[in-house]
N, C-alpha and C positions, 0 to 999 in steps of 0.2 A: 547393669547392662552397658557394655562399651559402646562408644559412638560408632565404631566400625560395624558392630553387629546391627545397630539401628539403621545405618546407611545401607548395608547389604539388604535389609528387609525392604527398604524403599526402592532399591534397584530392582528387586524381584517383583514387587507389587505395583509400583508407580514409576517405571523408568522414564516416562515422558517428563514428569515433574522434576526428576533428578537432572535430566539433560538440560531442561530449561533453566534451572537454577545455575547450573554450570556455565551456560552460554551467557545468560544475563549478567552473571558475576564478572565475566570477562569483558563485557561491554561497559558495565557500570563500575568503573574504577576511580581512584583518586585523580587519574589523568583528566577527568572531566573538569576539575578545578583549573587545570592548565588551559584547557579548551576555553573555559569561561574567560580567563585572563587575556587570552589572545584575541577574543572577539567582542569583549564588552566595550561599552562607550562611557556610560555614567555609573553603572552599578559597580559594586566592589565586594570582595570576599572579606568579611570581618568575623562577626559572631556566627552568622549563618553561612555554612559552606555550600557552594553550589552543588557539589557532588551528592550531598545529603538531600537537598531539595529535589534533584533530578531522580534520585533513587525512590523517594516517596511518590513522585508522580509516575514513575515507571510501574510501581505496584498498582496504581489506579488504572493505568493503561492495560496492564495484564489482567485486571479483574480481581486480584487478591484483596484489594481494598476498594471500598465503594465510593468514597468522596474524600475531599481535602481534610475534613475534620478528623476522619479516621486515620488519615496519613499523619496528621500532626500528633495525634495521641500516641501512635506507635513510635514515632521518631522524636518525641518531645525531648528526650534526654540528649540525643545527638544534636538536635537543633539548638537547644539551650536558649530559647527565646520565646516570646509570647505568640499566641495564635494570630493576633493582629499583625505582628511583624512578619510572620510566615506567609500570611495572605498577601501582605504588601510586597514581599520578595517575588511571589509568583506573578502578581499583577504588573510588576515592573520588569519582568524578564524580557530583555530586548530581542527583537526578531533575529538579529544577527547571531545571537547566542543559540537560539533554538535551531536555526539553520545549520550552525556548526555542529550541533549534537547529531543531526542526521548524517552529515558527512563523516563525522568521527565513527559513528556506528557502522556505516558502510565499510570504512577502512578496516575496522577491527573484525567485522564479519567476514570480509574478503580474506583476511589472514587465516581465520579458522577454516574457511573453505579450502584454502591451499593446503592446510595441514591434513584435511580429509581427502586429499587428492581428487577434489571435485573438478570434473571436466566442464569448462564453460560451454553453454549452449551455443551452437553455431547457427546463428539466425541468417546472416548473409555473409558468406566468406569474404574476408578482406576488410570488413567494416565492423565497427562497434556500434550496435544499434541501441537507441534509447527511445522510449516513449515519453511524451510530455503531455500532462493533462492537469486540469484544475479541479478543485473540490471546494465548493462553498459550504462553510460550516453552518449547521442547522441553527434555527432561532433559539434564543435563550430566554430564561425567565427575566422578569423586569425588576431585578433586585437593585440595580443602580438607580440612584436618585433621578438622573436625567431621563430615565426610561419609564418611570412609574405612571406618568400621566398620559402615555401614548397608547393609541389603538394599534399602531403598526408594530410588527414583530421586530425586535432588535437582532441584528446579525453581527456576529463577532469577527468575521474576517474570511479570507480565502487563502487556500494553499495551492500553489502550483508545484507539482512534484515531477521529478524526473526518475524514470524507472529503467534500470540497467537490465536488458534482456539476456545478457551473457551470464549474469550471476543470479538474477531474480531478486535484486535488492533495490530499495529506494536509496539512491546515492546523492540526491540533491533535493532541497526544498526551497522555494521562493515564497515568502510570506507577505501577505497584504493585510494590514490592519483595517483598511477601509474596505468593507464588504462590497461597496458599489464601484470600486476601482476596477478597471478593465484588466483582464489577465495579460493583455498585450504589454502592459507597463513593465513587466519583468523580463521581457524577451531579450532585451539588450544584455542583461546579466546572464541569461541562459546561453547566449551566443559566446560570451566571454569564457564560459566553462567548457567549450567544445574544442576539440583538436582535429587536425586533418584526418580524414577517413572516418570521422564520426558521422552517424546517420540518425536523423531525428524523424520519428514517426508521430504524427499528430492529426487531430481531427480538424474539421473545417474552421473551428473558432480560432485556430492559429494560422489560417491561410491569409497571411499579411505579406504583401510584396516586400516591404522593408525587411521583415524577418527572414524571408527566403533568400533575398539578395545578400544579406549579411552572412548567412550560413555558407553560401556558395563562394562569396568573394573574400570575406574577411578571414575566415578560418579554414577554408578549403574543405568544408564538410558537404554533406548531402542531406536530402530530405525526401520524405514520402508523406505528403500532406493532401488531405481531401480538399478539393476546390470548393470554395464558398460561392454562393450565388452572386454575391456582390462583386466578385473578381471576374471581369470579362476577358481581358487579354485579347490577343490577336492570333487566330488560328492560322497555321501555315501548312500548305499542302493538303493532301487528301487523307481522310481517315482510313486506316487499314485494319482489317480483321486479322488478329494475330494468334488466336487460339481460344480455348475454353477452359474454365476452372469449375470447381464444383458448385459455385454460386451463380455462374452465368457466363455469357460470351464476352470476350475481351477485345477491345479495339485500341489503337494507338494513333496519335497525331501530334505533331509539333505545335508548340504554342509560345508566343512571345509575351512576356510580362514586364511591367515597368514602363518608364518613359524617359525621354531625354538620353543622357549618358548612362543612366542606370537601367540597362536592358539585360534581360536574361531569357534565353530560349530553353524551355523545359519540355519534358515529355508529358503529354496529357493522355492518361490511360483511362479509358471508359469501360465500365463493366455494366453490361445490360443484364440485370438481375432476373433470375427465374422466379423469385418471390419478392414482393415489395418490402422495403424496410419498415420499421415501426412508424416512420413519418410518412409512409406511402410512396416513397421514391422508387421508381422502377430502374433507375440507372444512377451510378455515382461516377464522379470524375476525380482522378487522383493525379496530382502534379508531382513530378520528381525530376531531379537532375542527375540521377545515377546513370553513368554511361551504359550504353547498350551492351558493350562488351562485358560488363560486370553482372548485368541482370537483365533478363528478358522481361517483357511487359507482364506476362502471366506471373512471373516470380514476384514482381513488385506488387501486383494486385493481391497476391497471397500474403505478401509481407505486411501490407496495410492492416490485415486482419490481426496481426500480432499486437496491435494497439489494445486489443481487449485484455491483454495481460495486465495492464495497469488498471483497467476497470475491475478486473477480478481481484486485484490487490486491494483496491479501495473497498470492495465488497467484503473482503476478509477483515479489513480494519473495522468496518461497521458492524459486522455480524459476530465476530469472535473476540474483538478487543474493544476497550472503552476509549475510542478516539475522540468522542464528543460527549459533553455533559451539558444539559440545559441549565445547570446551576453555575457553570463557569461563564459568567457574564462579561468579564473584562477581556477585551480582544487578545492581549498578550498572554494571559493565562490560558485561554482556549487554544490559541495557536501552539503554545508550549506543550500542552497535553497531546495535541494531534501529532506533534513531532516525536514525543515519547512513544506514542502508539506506532509510529513508523520505525522507531528503534526496536520495539517489541516485534514488529513484523519481520525485520531483518534477523532477529534472533530466531524466529520461527523458521526462516529459510535455512539457517544453519542446521537447525534440528532436522529438517527434511533431508538436507544433504547427508547428515550422519545416517539417516535411515536408508537413503539410496545406496550408501556404501556397503550396507549389510543385507539389504533385501531387494527383491525384484522391483524394477522401476514401475511396472504396471500396478503392483499391489500398493506401492506408496502413493501413486497418483490417484488411486481410488479411495484414499483415506478421507473421511469426513473431517474437515477443519473444525467444525462445531464440536464434534465428539472429542477431538484432540484437545481443544481448548478446555472443555469440561474436565478432562482427566489431568490437565495441568493445574487448573485453579483449585479444584476440590482438595487435594492432599497437600497443597503448597504450605499452608499455614502450619499444619501439623509437622511437616518436615523442618520448617524454619525453627520451630520450637524444640523439636527432638534433637536436631543436630545444629548446635549453635555455630556462629561464624568461626570461632577459634577451632572447633573440631572439624568443621568443613575445610578450613585451610590446611589442616594437618592431614586430612584423609584424601584430598583430591589434588591432582597436579596443578601447578600454577604457571607453567610455561606452555606456549602454543602447541608444541609437538605432543607433549604429555596430555594436554586437554583434548586434542584430536583423538588420541588413542583411547582415552577414557570415554569419550562420546561414542566411539565405535563399539567399545565393549558393552556399554550400557544399552545401546540400541539393539543388541542381539536379544535382549529380553523383551522387546516390544513385539506383541502379536499384531502385526499390521492388518491382518485380515479381519480382526475383531473390530476395526474402525471403518469398515467399508461403507461407502455412501449408500443410502436407500434410493435406488433408481426406480422411479415411478413410470408408469406407462403414459401414453399420450392422453392429454386432457379431453374429457368428453363434454359435449355441449350441455349446458344446464337444462334440466327438465322443465318444460313449460308448466307454470303454476296454474291451478284452477281454483275457483272460489268454492268454499264449503257451504252446504245448505244450512248447517246448524250454527252459523255465526263465525266467530273468529278463533274458536278453540276446537280441537279434536282430541279424542282419546287415542293415545299411542297403542294401548292394549287392544282396542277394537280394530285398529288398522292391521296389527300383527295377526289377529285372529282371522281377518279377511284373507290375508296372504296365505296362512296355513290351510284355510279351506280350499283355496285355489290349487294348492299343491296336492 
């Protein structure tokens, strides 16, 4: 049986897996070795090529491999080194290299989106909107010698990510090996990556005067950040009611932040909520320096809710990708895996863009990411075996425009309605429990008999 016949069968039966292999193959190329060379400090490419190491970790992030040992066994011939050396390479992967992989994946994914004629989302006309948020990696096992005698849980680090709302991609990552380091320590780097007319959306943990001043003054950008309770500021004028949104009544008032020569007058937008937040707050305050001519207060109050896009992205990383493993104890290895999961997420966004190009937007938005993940992982190993790399290269296009056309053709075989989410009704309050007369056990059969007698 020819390789083309086998590939056509996979396109018919498992189109999502075929599309994912195509997209990941475009992002995971030998160019990663060049990315490594440009961003490394002490590591070097010799026996172990960084592109091979990254590919092995990408399979763990996607879920086709369960752990590093399986990855080593699969890529043992390409690695041409011992298991100890492979683990050492992972444990010494510098944060600057991991961050560069995320940037590279976003650039490559953006190129594929252009080939698919993807229209960027218009969040706020005239601005490029980004959300910034941190994610603390979960505790790990106590495999390292220094952690074995401790009662406390070891934490491998923190990731501060930047999410591009126009493309739906993670385009920057700022890594902290010290899990107890404040997220604010990377904010200077985040400001350096901004351009004029860029807008940052962030939660109250990023409500730092120095950060907001640098966004406004140094790079000519804007921000929409929830006010933290510790930032008081000086209120100017009277508060005015400006309208209502679906979550509550909106008010606006000027506010002065900073001190001395570093002063900035911002718009303080208050939303009196119809329902309390999970913390019990009945109102929230949002600080912004977006000019009134560009956005009304109600628009900015709605814009702040776009921050949940990055929260949803982190949820997808956790539920459908292997972004964290409790056996990855070394901080650099754990952070590297998280960055590879962000690369996998960017691949998933390209896949969704290909589906948007051929299917109704509403049907694609209602797809269950969990079911999509299962249909990608399950047949992947069989496809990699049935269609080897040489046959894959011969049968699929290798340039961006051809890849985009191939993705659109394969996406037509996806029955998007078969992946619809299961929408449940509102939760009911739990039934009040009562004590049983006959002890701690009951017969289910007798309970059902009682119900049938009542009917």
